[in-house]
N, C-alpha and C positions, 0 to 999 in steps of 0.2 A: 691699937696703939693710939694714944692721944697726942696731938700736936697743938702747941700754943705758939702763935706768931703775933708780931706787932710791927707796925710800920709808921713812919712819920715823914712827911714831905712838906717842905716850904717852897712856895712857888711865887715868883715875881712876874707880873705881866705889865708890859708897857702900854697896852691898849686892851679893850674888852676882847675876851677870847673864850673859846670853847675847848675844854679838855675832855678826852675820852680815856678813862683809866680802867685797867683790868686789875682790880685789887681784892676781889671777893673770891671765896672758895666756891668751886663748882658744886652745884646741887645734883647729886646722882645717887643711884642705888648702892654704889660701892663705898660711900662715906656718909657720915651723919654729922651735921654741923650742930654743935651743942650751944654755941652762942657767938654772936658777932656784934662788934661795935664799930661805928664809923662816925667821924665828926669833921666838919669844915668850919674854920673860923676865919673871917666872919661868915655868918650864914649866907649862902648864895643858892640859887635854884639848882637842884640836882634831879637826875632821872636815872633809875637803874633799868637796864634792859639785858636780855639774853640773846646771844648770837644764834642765828639759825643753824641747826644741825649739830653744834658742838656742846651746847649747854654752858659755855663760858659766860660769866656775868660781868657786865661793864657798867661804869658810872659815867654819865654825861654831866659835866659841871660847867656852868656859865660864870665867868669871873665878874661880869658886870664892870663897874667902875673901880673895883677894888684892885689895888696894885700888888698887895701881898696877901697870900692865902696860906693857911696852915691846915694840913690834912693829917688826921691820925686814925689809925685802925688797930 
């Protein structure tokens, strides 16, 4: 079975912040990821990491001085 998903998030920050998002498909033997896209506007520092033991993928995002961010996947 093939699934296609999309998400859009607009975020407003009053001061520099760090966001931790769980928006990626899990990579494991029971599913195959055919393609992924992710974008942050404006560009800010991001870092993807995997949680220990579960395989869940997270994104750490630093807002910096930007008050408004738009995330699409």
